N, C-alpha and C positions, 0 to 999 in steps of 0.2 A: 289490603295488600299489610303486609308487617314490614317493621320500618328496617328489620334487619338483612332483609333482601339483597340480593349482588345489584352491584352499582350499574346503571344505566336505565334510565326513563322507562316504563312500559308504555305512558302518552308522550311520546314527543311536545306536545303542545301545553302540557303542564305549565302554572304561571311560575316567572321568574328565571334571572338567570341557571344557565347551565353551569356546571361543574366541570374541568375538564375529563375527567374518568367518564362523567355520563355522554361529552361531545364525542368524545373518542369511540364509545361504545355504540353511539347514532351512525357515526363515520360509517365504523367498520358494518353496520346492518344495512345500511345503504348501499357499502360497495358490493357486497353479496346479493343485493337486489338489483342491483344496475347489471351485475357478470352473468344474473340469471333472464336480464332485457326486461327486467320490472321498471323501467323508466319512471312512469307515473310515481310510484308508492315511492322508489329510490329518492327521487325529489322535492319529496314531501318532507323526507327524514333530512335534506341537504338543507333545505331552508329553516328547518329549526336552528340548526348550528351557525348561519349566516349570522355576523355582526357579533361572534363570540370574540371577547376582549383579546382572545389570545389570538395575533396575526394569524399564525401558521395553519391552528384549525376554522380560521373565517375567511382565509384563501382556499384553503382545500375544498371547505363548504361549495363555495363559489364556483370553483372548478368541476365539481362533481354537478353539480348544479345542471352549471352551462353546457356541459357536455350530455346530459337528459335531456336539456331543451331543446339540442339539435337532434339528437335522436328522434327528436318527437317533432320534428320540422318547423319546432318556435324558435327561428334560426335568430330574429330580432333580440328575443330574450337572451337568448346564448351570447349575441355579441355584446349584451349590456353586461351578462356577467363576468365575460372575461375583461370588458373593459374597467369596471368595476373591483378586479381582483388586481389590476395592474396598478389602481392607484391605491392599493393599501399596503401598508408598512412591506420593505421586502423578505421575504421567507424562500427558503429553501426551493420553493414549491413556483414563487412568481414568474423563473424563465418561461414555465409552462403557458402560463396567461399570455406572456408575451407571443408567442410563439401560434397560440389559438387566437388568437387576435390578427396577427400577420397574415396566417393564414385564411380568413375572414374578408380580410381586408383584399388578398389578392382575387378571391372569390367575386367579391365587389367590382372587381377592376381597379380598385384605388392603388398601383404600385409603388407610387412613391409613398405612403400611409404605409405598405404592408413594408419595405425598405427599413423604416423607421422602427416598426416594430419586431421588424427579424434582429437589426442591430440592438434593441434593448434587451432580447431575447439573448442575443450572443455574449453580453455584458457580463449575464449573470448565470450562464448554465454550466452547468458542471465539463469538464474538457472531455468526456465521453461522447456529450451532445452535441458538439462545437462541430462536427464534421458534416453530420445534416445540414445544421442552421448556414455552415457555410456557404454549403452547397446551393441552397435558397439563395442566400447573397447573389452571387455568384450569377445565378439565372435572372435575378430582380437588376441587377448592374447591366448585364449583357442586352435584358429587355430595356432597360435606360438610355442604352448609346454609350454607357461607360464601360469601353472595355480593360481601360486598365485594372479598375479595381473588381471588375469579372475574371481577369486573369489570379490576379491575385487572390481572390475567395475560393476560385476553384484547386488552384497549387495548395491552401490550407485543406481544403475538402480530400482531397488526393493524399495529403499529408496526417490523413486524422482526422484534422478540424483543430488539432492543438499542436503544443511545441512537441519536438523530439524530446528525448529524453536527456536533457544533458547531464543530470548529475551522473549517469551511468556511462555516458559516454566519456565524461571527465575521467571519472576514476579511473577506466578502462587506458585511456591514454595516456596518462602518467603511470600507473601501475606497470603498462606494456614498453612502456619506455623506460623504466627504473630497471623493470629484468631483463631488456635487451641490453642495454648496459652494464647489467653485472656479467655477461656472458662476453662483451668487447672488451671492455674497461679496465682490464688488468688490475694492477695495485691499487690502482683510484676506485674502481670498481669495487673491490674488498674493503677500503675503508668505507664508502659509502653504505655495504652489507651489515659493515660490524657496527656502523653507527644505527642503522635505524631497525636491526634485527632484534629478536625477544632474548635479551641478555638477561638470565634470569638475576645473576648477580649485579649488573647495572641497575637494573629494577631497583632492586632492594638497597642498592646505594642512592637511590633516590631522582634517577631517569625514568621519569615516567614517562615519557611520549612513546616509549620504546611499546608500551599497552595497546598503543594505534597506529603506530608507524612498521611494523611487524608486515601490516599486510600490504605493503608496498612492495618487498622483497620475496625470490622466491628461488626454490633448489634446484635450477635447472629450468629448458624448455619446455618438458615435460608437463612438469608442474605449474608452469604461470601459463600454458595452454590449456589445461584443463580447468583450471581456475578461471582466466579470463572468458572462456568459453562458456563457463556455467554462469557468470555475472553476466555475460552479453542474453542469455534464456532469461532468465529470473529479474534481471535488475529492473529493465523494463517494466515490465510488469508490476512490480513491485511501486516503482516511481512513480504508475498511472493510478494504482490505487490508493496511494498517501499523500504524494503531491510530494513537491523538491524537496522543501524543508524536512519535514517528518520520513522523505525516503533516506536523505542524509542521516537524521538522526537515529534512524536502523542501524544503516550502515555501520557507522562508528559507535554505537552500542554494542552491538552483537561483536563485533571486531576488538572491542574491548573486555566483552564477555570472555570469549574464548578466549582472549590472550591471559585473562587472571586466572580461569581454569586451568592453563595449562603453570601459569605461576604456581599454582599451589601444589598440583600432583607430578610433576616431573619438574628433575633440576636442568637438564642440559636445555642451551639455546635452541630457536624454533624460529621459522620464518612460512611466510605464505598467508595466502586472505582468506583460509578456508574455513575459519571461526566464522568470520562474518557473512560468508557465503551460504553456510548452515544455517545463519539466521534471517536469512533472505528466504531459505528454503522453508522454514518453521513459518515465516509470514505468509509466506505464500500459501502451506498447509490449511492454517487457521483462516485466514480473511475468504479463503472462498467458500470453506464451513459456515461460516458465521456470517458474512457480508455478502456473499454472491454477488461479488463483483460483475460487470458487462464487458468483459474487455474481449469478445469474440472468440471465434471457434479454434483459433488457434493458440490462445492462453489457455483455453480452457481444455485442451488437448493435454498441454505441458503440468497445468495444476494435477489432473489427473494422477498422471505418475508420480508427483511429489512424494507424496506418502511411501510408494516403493523404495525411489531411490534414496531415502532419506535412511529406511531399513537397510537397503542393499549395501549403500557407501558404510553404514557403523559395522556391518557382519564383514566386510572384506575389511575394515581395518583392523578390526580381531584376527582374522587370518594374517594379515599381513604383520600386525606385530608378533604373531606369532610364530612366523619365519624371520623374523631377526630385523624388518624393514622399521626404521625409526621414523612412526605415525604416529603424529599428534592425536590420538582422539577423544582426550578430554578438552582441547580447542575448539571440537567440534561440537562436543555434546554442550558444553558453554555458551558457544553462540548458539545453539540451535533452542537450549531454554530461554535465552537473551529475546530470540525473534518471537519466538512461541507469546510470551508474555506481552510482548509491544504490540501484536496484533490484536489480542484481546483488550489491549488498552487504550489504543491510539483510533483515532475516529478515518476512516476512509474519507478522502475528498474526490476521489471518483466517483462516475455514475456506479451504483447498487441496484439490487431489487429493493432495498428497503428507503430506496432515497425514490424510486422512480416512479411514479403517477404513472401508472401501466391503466386501472381503471378509474371508473371516473369518482370512486371515493377518495381520491388524493390524498388522505393520510394516513401516514405512516402508521404501521400496526404498534400498539402499545408495547406489546412484548418485543419490539424491535428496537426499541429509543436507545439511544447510546448512552453511553454514560456521559455525565455535567463536565465541563472543562476542569472543574477544580479536582475531580478525579483523574480525569486522566493526566491532569499534570503531576497530583497524587501518585499516581502509578510508574510514571517514569522518572519520581524523585527516588521512589523507593526501590525500584531498579538499581538507579544511582548510589544508593544508599548501603546496599546487599552488594555492588560491587566494591565499594570503598571497603566495607568489612572483609572483603576477599584477599583486595589487596594487600590489607595489615594481615593478615593469618598467613599469608604468602610471604610477605616481609619475614615473619616470625620464622618460619619454615626453612626459610634462605641464610636468616643468621645461624639457625642452628645449624647449618649445613646438610641438614637431610632434604629429600623429597618423597613424598607421601607413598609415590609409584615405585618407587627407587631409581634405578640408574641404568636401567635395560634400554639399548639403544642408543646409548652414549658412547663417546670413546676416540672418535676419529675427529679429525683436527684439519681447521682450513688453514692453508701455509702461513698465507699471508698475516693471521692475527694469532696465530697458535690456540686458539679457542675451541669449546668443544665443538662436533659440529651442528649445526641447526637442524633442528627435527623440522621434514617437510610435512604438513599438512595434506591429507587426500583432497582430491577433488571433486567437488560437488556436482558434476556436471553428469548428464548421462550417461551409464557406459556397460560395457556387456562384460563377463568374468575372464574374456579374453584379451582386453583392451590393456594393456601395461599402464600403472599406476605411476604416480609421482612418490619417489622416494628418495634416502637419503643419497647424495651425489656433490660435487666438489663444484661450489659456489663460483 
């Protein structure tokens, strides 16, 4: 064998420690053998990786080996492998070892031991795996006579095993409250709108908060309803995929990106959350193709429509602009681009095919290895730097008194403030060609 052959030892028992690429290659070969039912051969390869200095690979190999032992009716050996995996340093797969150990204890009649193992699994499991574990915890507590705890766990199981999308619901509540106040608050509402909307001249004077607060104000009931319905559909999906903190970061940066694109290309004021929502659409479009999140049939059905809806909305924007409706298509495009970028940069925290150990191999595929933490931070900072440059470009344009795209669509006024009418972003919600779209209307 020549020394320049591809990585991955032909002899799994070659002397010396395995490097990471060789260990990954063995795990992948073992995965393929186990999927074909060749458990004895797969077990040999898994055994070679057990003890690797990388805890991720060590635990993955133990899980694969234990599954093979279990399939070959070697229950004691399987149990010992799962136990060893729970004693290793925590990895993204550790919760599966605890879950398997708990199931083995149930089969052995050790319900209290199983209860503790499921609790350990619950602490480590991704959100989308918690529903099943909560159901098991509910059953065990019921069997052990703890009805109160059983009810609590069964409730968690019915709720999906994880917390509700609190960030999405909070954004919805605040935005809807402000939107309704705009409709009934009279002159005070006009003052709030003028304070929060994307007034380009005010941004040029240093009122940068408007780049974000614009997502809180809308141009009438239809505009508000369409945007909030879209947020209700896609917001929880993104929050479940990326977690609360990253979801909020995505919403904020996509909203700002949409505002800066509008700031550069259009001179008149704007209102609406459509830039941020188009960003969420971009996230869903990319995430379901790159990370394959496991969110259930309903979410999958929505995700399959996202590409069509993005194209449909942008084409409809062009048509409405041609008809003289003040649609801020640049905000939509800016938010969309930011969302696509963040979906590629950020690492999902929810359950995905890449993180799910479905077959005994246990190890994530080398091609699906996520970006390192440093690179992810660098990707976010790069977007922030681009936005900062865009802000400077927009300020230069505003100080020159022009807009790249001219002044089409502006010229009507808000009576209370005597400023150019804000442009309304289009809804990103599923629509048909006969449904009304939000355009310019009195605030």
